[in-house]
C-alpha positions as CSV (number, residue, x, y, z in Angstrom):
1,M,-15.5,67.9,24.6
2,E,-12.6,66.9,23.0
3,K,-12.1,63.9,25.4
4,I,-15.7,62.7,24.7
5,M,-14.9,63.0,20.7
6,K,-11.9,60.9,21.4
7,E,-14.0,58.1,23.4
8,M,-16.8,58.1,20.4
9,L,-14.0,57.7,17.5
10,A,-12.5,55.0,19.9
11,Q,-15.8,53.4,20.2
12,I,-16.4,53.9,16.2
13,V,-13.1,52.2,15.6
14,L,-13.6,49.0,17.6
15,L,-17.3,48.6,16.0
16,L,-15.7,48.8,12.8
17,L,-13.0,46.0,13.7
18,G,-15.7,44.0,15.0
19,F,-17.8,44.0,11.8
20,Q,-14.5,43.4,9.9
21,S,-13.6,39.9,12.3
22,V,-17.3,38.8,11.6
23,A,-17.2,39.5,7.8
24,Q,-13.8,37.4,8.1
25,N,-15.2,34.6,10.1
26,E,-18.3,34.3,7.6
27,S,-17.1,33.2,4.0
28,K,-19.2,32.2,1.4
29,I,-18.3,29.1,-1.1
30,L,-20.5,28.8,-4.4
31,L,-19.9,25.5,-5.9
32,Q,-20.2,26.1,-9.8
33,D,-20.3,22.4,-10.9
34,V,-20.2,18.8,-9.5
35,E,-16.7,18.4,-10.1
36,Q,-15.7,21.5,-7.6
37,A,-18.0,19.8,-4.9
38,I,-16.1,16.3,-5.7
39,Q,-12.6,17.6,-5.2
40,L,-13.6,19.9,-2.0
41,G,-15.1,16.6,-0.5
42,L,-12.1,14.4,-1.3
43,K,-10.2,16.7,0.4
44,N,-11.8,17.7,3.4
45,N,-14.2,14.4,4.2
46,A,-13.6,13.9,8.0
47,D,-13.8,9.8,7.2
48,I,-11.3,10.1,4.5
49,N,-8.8,11.9,6.3
50,L,-9.8,9.2,9.6
51,I,-8.8,6.6,7.2
52,R,-5.3,8.4,6.6
53,L,-4.6,7.9,10.4
54,Q,-5.6,4.3,10.1
55,K,-3.1,3.9,7.4
56,M,-0.5,5.5,9.9
57,K,-1.0,3.2,12.5
58,A,-1.1,0.0,10.2
59,N,2.5,1.4,8.9
60,Y,3.6,1.4,12.4
61,Q,2.5,-1.9,13.0
62,L,4.6,-3.2,10.2
63,Q,7.2,-1.8,11.1
64,L,6.8,-3.3,14.5
65,S,6.5,-6.7,13.2
66,T,9.4,-5.9,10.9
67,A,11.4,-4.8,13.9
68,S,11.2,-8.7,15.4
69,K,13.6,-10.0,13.0
70,L,16.3,-7.6,14.2
71,P,18.4,-8.7,17.0
72,V,18.0,-7.5,20.5
73,I,21.0,-5.9,22.3
74,M,21.3,-5.3,25.9
75,A,23.7,-3.8,28.6
76,T,23.0,-5.7,32.0
77,F,24.5,-5.4,35.5
78,S,23.1,-7.5,38.3
79,G,23.9,-8.4,42.1
80,Q,23.2,-11.7,43.8
81,A,23.5,-12.8,47.7
82,S,23.6,-16.4,48.3
83,L,21.9,-16.9,51.6
84,Q,23.2,-20.4,51.9
85,L,25.6,-21.6,49.4
86,A,24.5,-25.0,47.5
87,T,26.0,-28.1,49.3
88,T,27.5,-30.7,47.1
89,P,28.8,-34.4,48.4
90,L,31.9,-35.1,47.1
91,P,34.3,-38.6,47.6
92,G,36.2,-38.5,50.5
93,E,39.7,-39.3,48.7
94,I,39.8,-35.9,47.6
95,F,40.2,-34.9,51.0
96,G,42.5,-37.8,52.1
97,Q,39.4,-39.4,53.6
98,P,38.9,-42.7,51.7
99,G,35.4,-44.5,51.9
100,K,33.6,-41.3,53.3
101,S,31.2,-38.9,51.3
102,I,32.1,-35.1,52.5
103,D,29.7,-32.5,51.9
104,A,31.5,-29.2,50.5
105,Q,30.0,-25.9,49.7
106,F,31.7,-23.8,46.5
107,G,31.3,-20.3,45.6
108,K,31.2,-16.7,47.3
109,K,28.1,-15.4,49.3
110,Y,28.1,-12.5,46.7
111,N,28.8,-11.9,43.2
112,Y,27.9,-9.3,40.2
113,N,27.7,-9.4,36.6
114,T,28.0,-7.1,34.3
115,G,28.1,-7.0,30.5
116,L,26.4,-6.9,27.1
117,G,23.8,-9.6,26.1
118,L,22.5,-10.7,22.8
119,Q,19.2,-12.1,21.5
120,W,18.3,-13.2,18.2
121,N,15.8,-15.4,16.2
122,I,18.0,-16.6,13.0
123,L,15.3,-18.8,11.6
124,D,11.8,-17.9,12.5
125,F,8.9,-19.0,10.3
126,Q,6.3,-17.6,12.1
127,A,8.1,-14.1,12.7
128,N,8.3,-13.8,8.8
129,K,4.5,-14.8,8.0
130,N,3.7,-12.4,10.7
131,I,5.5,-9.7,8.7
132,E,3.6,-10.7,5.6
133,V,0.1,-10.4,7.6
134,A,1.1,-6.8,8.9
135,R,2.2,-6.0,5.3
136,L,-1.5,-6.7,4.2
137,N,-3.0,-5.4,7.2
138,A,-1.1,-2.3,6.1
139,E,-3.0,-2.2,2.7
140,I,-6.4,-2.6,4.0
141,P,-6.8,1.2,5.0
142,E,-5.7,2.1,1.4
143,S,-8.2,-0.2,-0.3
144,Q,-11.0,0.9,2.3
145,K,-10.0,4.7,1.2
146,E,-10.4,3.9,-2.2
147,G,-14.1,2.5,-1.4
148,L,-14.8,5.5,0.7
149,Q,-13.9,7.7,-1.9
150,Q,-16.4,6.2,-4.0
151,Q,-19.1,6.3,-1.9
152,V,-18.4,10.2,-1.1
153,T,-18.2,11.1,-4.8
154,T,-21.8,9.1,-5.2
155,L,-23.5,10.8,-2.0
156,I,-21.7,14.3,-3.4
157,T,-23.0,14.0,-6.6
158,Q,-26.5,13.1,-5.8
159,Y,-27.0,15.8,-3.2
160,Y,-25.4,18.1,-5.7
161,Y,-27.9,17.7,-8.2
162,T,-30.5,17.3,-5.6
163,A,-29.8,21.0,-4.6
164,V,-29.4,22.1,-8.1
165,I,-32.7,20.8,-9.4
166,S,-34.6,21.8,-6.0
167,K,-33.3,25.3,-6.6
168,K,-34.5,24.9,-10.5
169,A,-38.0,23.8,-9.1
170,I,-38.0,27.0,-6.8
171,K,-37.5,29.1,-9.6
172,I,-40.3,27.3,-11.9
173,A,-42.8,27.5,-9.0
174,S,-41.9,31.3,-8.3
175,Q,-42.9,31.6,-12.0
176,D,-45.8,29.7,-11.7
177,L,-47.2,32.1,-8.5
178,Q,-46.8,34.9,-10.6
179,V,-49.0,33.3,-13.3
180,L,-51.2,32.4,-10.6
181,D,-51.4,35.7,-9.3
182,S,-52.5,37.2,-12.6
183,V,-55.1,34.5,-12.9
184,I,-56.6,35.2,-9.3
185,V,-56.9,39.1,-10.2
186,L,-58.6,38.0,-13.4
187,T,-60.7,35.3,-11.8
188,K,-61.8,37.8,-8.9
189,D,-62.8,40.3,-11.3
190,K,-65.1,37.8,-12.9
191,F,-66.4,36.5,-9.8
192,N,-67.3,40.1,-8.6
193,K,-69.3,40.0,-11.9
194,G,-71.3,37.3,-11.3
195,L,-69.4,35.4,-14.1
196,I,-68.0,32.3,-12.4
197,D,-69.1,30.9,-9.3
198,Q,-67.4,30.6,-5.5
199,M,-66.4,26.7,-6.2
200,S,-64.6,28.0,-9.4
201,F,-62.6,30.8,-7.8
202,N,-61.8,28.7,-4.8
203,Q,-60.2,26.2,-7.1
204,V,-58.0,28.8,-8.3
205,L,-56.9,29.7,-5.1
206,L,-56.5,26.1,-4.3
207,N,-54.3,26.0,-7.3
208,K,-52.2,29.0,-5.7
209,L,-51.9,26.8,-2.2
210,N,-50.6,23.5,-4.1
211,V,-48.1,25.5,-5.6
212,E,-46.9,27.3,-2.9
213,N,-46.5,23.8,-1.2
214,T,-44.6,22.5,-3.7
215,K,-42.4,25.5,-3.3
216,N,-42.2,25.0,0.2
217,S,-41.3,21.2,-0.1
218,S,-38.4,22.0,-2.8
219,E,-36.8,24.8,-0.2
220,K,-36.8,22.0,2.6
221,L,-35.4,19.6,0.1
222,L,-32.7,22.2,-1.0
223,A,-31.6,23.2,2.5
224,S,-31.3,19.4,3.3
225,S,-29.2,18.7,0.2
226,L,-27.0,21.5,1.4
227,S,-26.9,20.6,4.7
228,H,-25.6,17.3,3.7
229,L,-23.1,19.0,1.4
230,R,-21.5,20.8,4.4
231,L,-21.1,17.6,6.0
232,L,-19.9,15.7,3.2
233,C,-17.5,18.3,2.0
234,G,-16.2,19.4,5.5
235,V,-17.4,23.0,5.3
236,S,-17.8,24.7,8.8
237,Q,-21.4,26.2,10.0
238,N,-19.7,29.4,9.5
239,T,-19.3,29.1,5.8
240,S,-22.3,30.3,3.3
241,L,-22.7,27.3,0.8
242,E,-24.4,27.6,-2.5
243,V,-24.9,26.0,-5.8
244,A,-25.2,27.3,-9.2
245,E,-28.1,27.2,-11.4
246,L,-28.7,24.1,-13.5
247,T,-27.5,24.4,-16.7
248,P,-28.2,21.9,-19.7
249,T,-25.4,19.5,-20.1
250,S,-24.4,16.5,-22.4
251,I,-24.0,13.2,-20.2
252,S,-23.1,10.3,-21.8
253,F,-22.5,6.7,-20.3
254,P,-18.5,6.3,-20.0
255,K,-17.0,3.2,-22.3
256,V,-15.3,1.9,-19.0
257,L,-16.2,1.8,-15.9
258,K,-13.8,1.8,-13.1
259,A,-13.6,-1.4,-10.8
260,D,-15.7,-1.4,-7.9
261,A,-13.7,-0.4,-4.6
262,D,-15.0,-2.6,-2.4
263,L,-13.9,-5.5,-4.8
264,K,-10.5,-4.5,-3.8
265,V,-10.8,-4.5,-0.3
266,L,-12.5,-8.1,-0.5
267,Q,-9.6,-9.1,-2.3
268,V,-6.8,-7.9,0.1
269,Q,-9.1,-9.8,2.7
270,Y,-8.8,-13.0,0.9
271,D,-5.2,-12.6,0.5
272,L,-4.5,-11.7,4.0
273,S,-7.1,-15.0,5.2
274,L,-4.1,-17.0,3.3
275,R,-1.5,-15.1,4.7
276,K,-3.0,-16.3,8.4
277,L,-3.2,-19.7,7.4
278,A,0.2,-20.0,6.7
279,F,1.2,-18.2,9.7
280,E,-0.9,-21.1,11.5
281,K,1.0,-23.9,9.6
282,S,4.5,-22.1,10.3
283,A,4.0,-22.8,14.2
284,H,5.1,-26.5,13.0
285,F,8.2,-25.3,11.7
286,P,11.7,-25.4,13.6
287,K,12.8,-22.2,15.5
288,I,16.5,-21.4,15.7
289,S,17.7,-18.6,18.4
290,L,21.1,-17.3,19.1
291,N,22.5,-16.1,22.6
292,A,25.4,-14.4,23.6
293,Y,26.9,-12.5,26.4
294,T,30.4,-11.1,27.1
295,G,31.4,-9.2,30.3
296,K,32.7,-9.2,33.6
297,Q,32.1,-11.0,37.2
298,Q,33.2,-10.2,40.8
299,Y,32.9,-12.9,43.5
300,R,33.1,-11.6,47.1
301,D,33.0,-12.8,50.6
302,D,31.5,-9.6,52.3
303,F,28.9,-7.5,51.1
304,G,30.1,-4.4,48.6
305,I,32.1,-4.1,45.4
306,A,35.3,-3.3,44.1
307,F,35.8,-1.3,40.6
308,Q,39.4,-2.2,40.2
309,Q,40.2,-4.0,36.9
310,K,42.0,-6.6,39.0
311,S,38.7,-7.6,41.0
312,W,36.5,-8.7,37.8
313,T,37.0,-11.6,35.9
314,D,35.9,-12.2,32.0
315,Y,32.8,-14.2,31.5
316,S,31.3,-14.7,27.9
317,F,29.5,-17.3,26.3
318,V,27.8,-18.2,22.8
319,G,24.5,-20.4,22.7
320,I,22.1,-21.7,20.1
321,A,19.0,-23.3,20.4
322,I,16.8,-25.1,18.0
323,N,13.3,-25.8,19.1
324,V,11.3,-28.4,16.8
325,P,7.9,-28.8,17.8
326,I,6.9,-32.5,18.4
327,F,3.3,-32.7,20.1
328,M,1.4,-29.6,21.2
329,G,-1.7,-31.2,22.0
330,T,-4.7,-30.3,19.2
331,T,-4.5,-26.9,19.8
332,L,-2.4,-26.1,16.4
333,R,-4.2,-28.3,14.2
334,T,-7.7,-26.5,15.6
335,K,-6.1,-23.2,14.6
336,V,-5.0,-24.4,11.3
337,K,-8.8,-25.4,10.3
338,I,-10.0,-22.3,11.8
339,A,-7.9,-20.3,9.5
340,K,-8.6,-22.8,6.7
341,T,-12.0,-22.1,6.9
342,E,-11.7,-18.1,7.0
343,S,-9.7,-18.6,3.8
344,L,-12.5,-20.1,2.1
345,L,-15.5,-18.0,3.4
346,A,-13.3,-14.9,2.1
347,Q,-13.0,-16.9,-1.1
348,Q,-16.5,-17.3,-2.0
349,T,-17.4,-13.8,-0.7
350,L,-15.0,-12.4,-3.1
351,K,-16.3,-14.5,-6.1
352,D,-20.1,-13.5,-5.1
353,A,-19.2,-9.9,-4.9
354,I,-17.7,-10.3,-8.4
355,D,-20.4,-11.6,-10.0
356,K,-23.1,-9.0,-8.1
357,S,-20.3,-6.2,-9.6
358,L,-21.0,-7.4,-12.8
359,N,-24.6,-7.9,-12.6
360,K,-25.0,-4.4,-11.0
361,D,-22.8,-2.8,-14.0
362,Q,-25.5,-3.9,-16.6
363,Q,-28.0,-2.8,-14.5
364,L,-26.5,0.6,-14.3
365,F,-26.4,0.8,-18.0
366,D,-30.0,-0.2,-18.3
367,E,-31.0,2.2,-15.8
368,W,-29.4,4.7,-17.5
369,Q,-30.4,4.1,-20.5
370,Y,-34.3,4.4,-19.4
371,H,-33.6,7.6,-17.4
372,S,-32.2,9.3,-20.2
373,T,-34.9,8.6,-22.9
374,A,-37.5,9.0,-19.6
375,Q,-35.8,12.7,-18.9
376,V,-36.1,13.9,-22.6
377,L,-39.9,12.6,-23.3
378,A,-40.7,14.7,-19.9
379,Y,-38.7,17.4,-20.9
380,Q,-40.2,18.0,-24.2
381,S,-44.0,17.1,-22.7
382,F,-43.2,20.1,-19.7
383,V,-42.3,22.4,-22.6
384,I,-45.4,21.6,-25.0
385,S,-47.7,21.6,-21.7
386,K,-46.6,25.0,-20.6
387,E,-46.6,26.6,-24.2
388,N,-50.4,25.2,-24.2
389,S,-51.1,26.8,-20.6
390,E,-49.8,30.1,-21.5
391,L,-51.6,29.8,-25.0
392,M,-55.1,29.2,-22.8
393,Y,-54.3,31.8,-20.6
394,K,-54.5,34.1,-23.0
395,K,-57.6,32.5,-24.5
396,F,-59.3,32.9,-21.2
397,E,-58.4,36.4,-20.7
398,Q,-60.0,37.2,-23.9
399,G,-62.9,35.4,-22.6
400,L,-62.8,32.6,-25.3
401,V,-62.5,29.9,-23.2
402,S,-64.0,29.0,-19.8
403,L,-62.1,28.8,-16.5
404,D,-62.4,25.4,-16.2
405,V,-61.1,24.8,-19.5
406,Y,-58.2,26.7,-18.6
407,Q,-57.8,24.8,-15.1
408,I,-57.5,21.6,-17.2
409,S,-54.7,22.9,-19.3
410,F,-52.8,24.5,-16.4
411,D,-53.5,21.1,-14.2
412,N,-51.9,19.3,-17.1
413,Y,-48.7,21.7,-16.7
414,L,-48.3,21.1,-13.3
415,K,-48.3,17.7,-13.8
416,A,-46.0,17.3,-16.7
417,E,-43.9,20.1,-14.4
418,M,-43.8,17.4,-11.6
419,S,-42.8,14.6,-13.9
420,Y,-39.9,16.3,-15.5
421,L,-38.5,17.3,-12.0
422,N,-38.7,13.8,-11.0
423,S,-36.9,12.5,-14.2
424,L,-34.4,14.9,-13.5
425,I,-33.7,13.7,-10.0
426,S,-34.0,9.7,-11.1
427,L,-31.7,11.0,-14.0
428,Y,-28.7,12.2,-12.0
429,S,-29.1,9.6,-9.3
430,S,-28.6,7.2,-11.7
431,F,-25.5,9.6,-12.9
432,A,-24.3,9.9,-9.5
433,T,-23.3,6.1,-8.9
434,I,-21.6,6.1,-12.4
435,K,-19.7,9.3,-11.5
436,S,-17.6,7.5,-9.0
437,R,-17.1,4.7,-11.4
438,I,-15.6,6.7,-14.5
439,Q,-12.0,5.8,-15.4
């Protein structure tokens, strides 16, 4: 009996530990406001983190380009076996045979060299321009990161407020259904008494089905918005994500908008095109390089190698090379023309983008003004229509008005409700773009 109790106790402990493990794996995040959602997204968004790696790669490439300016020092060892020594004709006078030409061979069959070699490009215009290109390439990921941060901020703001407004729509629809349940009870009683016909009663039922369908659509929109938020904010599937209730806030258009980050990317690309043009032109400039070597050498008639100091002789040299391009066909000229055309294209693209950005800023302001006014009017209409519907229901309940009159009042309320919710969506969609551009 004691053994069975111990086994049961062990199973209970394991079960409790399992529940604790599940509870730890399933956490919950409640987004109280849009700022919290944005900060979470900027920290955990997968695409932004990927750009950080691209920036790291570009910095390594810059280091690689910079390293090309440094001298290269190498330790070398080489051996050579001459299968046939070179033959050189010499005047016979050297050997006491005037008037003849004597074929002579010089050197040893085996020779070895060991020492230190140095190669250094003292003056290389193309290498200098290539470093400038690499430096601008390293700036591209950072400018792309700023653009992506603006995009992520816009999307998070849109989906956050869509979720919040959908949640508000669900709450309003639930309240409407409670009212309709009361109307159905009252209408059914009048229908049973023969005070209203079947068509009028069916219309009340249709109203409830329409509200239920609207609520179902809002629930789907809420789930979809939370799904997009989860992806943008880098929240795992094991974490429950929720948004707070929509609270009335005063939103004003900022006096100064931050520059569109896409312009910075285009500016860097234009600067990069200028550097590439300079790189292609620098191929016409001279190049000066230095070669040096110091070491030992050993010559032998037989195969083998000796390590005694006296078996080796000193050998060293210093050389300088100056290469000046004179004619290399039309390749270099064509490359310069291509780079110049790409620079003009980048310049025109940047100019067009700046003009569009200025027009876009004005359009943002105009849309904001319109949606702000429309939202205020829609909310006032919603409040008045709801009040009228409630008053009309009381009259209908007292038998002072017919069902048709109440239906008209309730239909007007539903239209005002839909207009109000749509105005909120439009207002915060406009605000989402502005939010990413606030200084």
